[in-house]
N, C-alpha and C positions, 0 to 999 in steps of 0.2 A: 590659524592661517599663517602666522609668522613661522611656526615650526615647519609647515609644508614648504614655505619659501626657502628656509634654510636647508631642508632635505633636498629640494630641487637643486640648490646651489652645490651641495656636497656631491650629488650624483653627477652634475655637470662638470665639476672641476676636475682636472685643470683645463678641459677643452674650451670652455667658454668664459672663464673668469680669469682675472689676474689678481694675484695676491698683492695687497699693499705692503709697503715696507714695514718691517716690525718697528714698534715704537722705540725711540731712543730712551733707554732706561739707565744710561750710564751715570747720570748725576744721582738718581735714586739709589743705584747700587753702591756708588761710592759712599754715600751717607750710611747705608746699611753696613758696608764693610768697616767703616770707622766705628760705628756703634758696636759691631760684633767684637772688634779688637779691644774695646774698652768695657765690654759687658762684665758685670760683677760676678755672675755665676752662670752655671750651665742652663738653668731655666730661662734666664734672660737671653743668653746666647741662642738657645733653641728657638725662642720666639722670633728673634731677628732672622734666623735661618728660614723660618716659615715665611717671613715677609719677602725674603729674596725669591723663594719659590713662587710666591704669588706673582711676582714680576715676570719670571721666566715662563710661567704657565699661562700667560695672557697672550693668546694667539693674535695675529694681525687683523683678523676679521671674524665675523660670526661663523662663516662656513668652515674656516680653518679651526676655530675653537671647537666646533661640533666634532670634527674628525679627530682632533687631539683628545678630547674628552672620551669619545667612543673608543679610541685605541687604548687609552689608559684603563677604561672599564674592562675591555677584553683582556688586557694583560693581567689585571687583578684576578680574573677567574681562569687564568692559565690558557686562554685562547690565544696562543702565541702566533698562530698562522693568521688569525683575524686581525690581531694587533699589528703585525708586520704589514699587512695589506693596508691598513689605515695609515700607518706611519710612512709607508712608501708613497701613498697618495698625498699626504701632507708635505713630504719632502719635495715631491714633484711640483706641487701647487705653490708652496712657499719656500723656495730654495735659499732664501736669506734668513729664515727663522731657525735659530740654533736649536730650540727645544724639540723641533720635529726630529732632528738628527740625534739629539740626546736620548729621546724616548725610544727611538728605534734601536739605538745602541744598547739600551737597557734590556730590551727583549732579546737581542743577540747574546748579551751577557748571560741572561737567565737560561738561554738554550745551550750555553757552553760554547758558543761560536765567538771566541774572543778576537779572532782576526777581523771579522766583520764588525764587531763592536768597536774595535780600535779605529777602523776607517771612519765610522760615524762620529765617534768622539773627537777625532781630529778635525772633522768638518765642523762640528758644533763649536769647538774651541777656535777654529779659524774665524767663525762668525761672531763669537762672543768669548774673547780670550780669557776673561776672568769669571767664567761660569763655574763656580766652585763645585756645583753638582757634577758637571761634566769632568772637571779636573779630578774629583775624588773617584768618579766612575772609571776614569782613565787609569788612575793609580791601581784600582782593584783589578782592572783588566790586565795591565802590565804585570801585576803580581801573579795572576793566573797564567800568564805566558812565561813565567819564571824570569822576568826581566826586573829583578829586585832593585837594582840601583836606579833604573828609570822610574820605577813605581815610587820609590822613596822620594826622589826629587820632585815628581809630580804632586805627591801628597803634601810635601813641604811647601810647594808653591800655593796650593789650595789653602793651607792653614795660615798663610800670611794674610789672607783676606777674611777667613772665617776660622778662628782657632777652636770653634765649638763643634766641628764636624765629628760625627761619631767614629769615623775612620781614624781619628787621631790616635786611638789606642793601638793601632797597628805599628806605630813608631815607638811605643813604650818598651822598656826593657823586657826582653823575652818575646816581643811581638815579631811577626814575620818581616816587618820592614825596619826593625830596630838596627841602628848602626852597630856593627860588630867591633867591640873594643878588645884590647889585650887583657887576658887574665893576669893577675899579679901573683 
């Protein structure tokens, strides 16, 4: 019965429901950023990264959570049209929830539509400025748009809060975002 209620809410949204404000997770994130900066090794850093994602992936209400989860399931099986439909619905229903825009940006990125990905990433970061997942996604998007200096700066910002992001290797010597020095 609970599933039927949630399904009805998902179908009705956004026409009849109002999304509650996303939870304020800033204190929890600050603690996780601090822990990530002082983590002893990559395994510990990755575990902390997972905890960050748990916070970002908690939607404001059960109806929004169902749409988010369904969109992510569709994305995982390459149903990008279906995933975009769900993330469009989520963004319309919960316009203050950064992860809806971040997930939609990821689908745009996977489809190679970097301009649309950038629009959604900018919105996600407007709502959640230190969302390191959106920051690293934005860095990758900018890199694919051949905006290397902007991509480097964005990734460096993300790494200030979470130095364990897998994208950090893009800044390594020889990496596509490495700073170019003078040969001796």
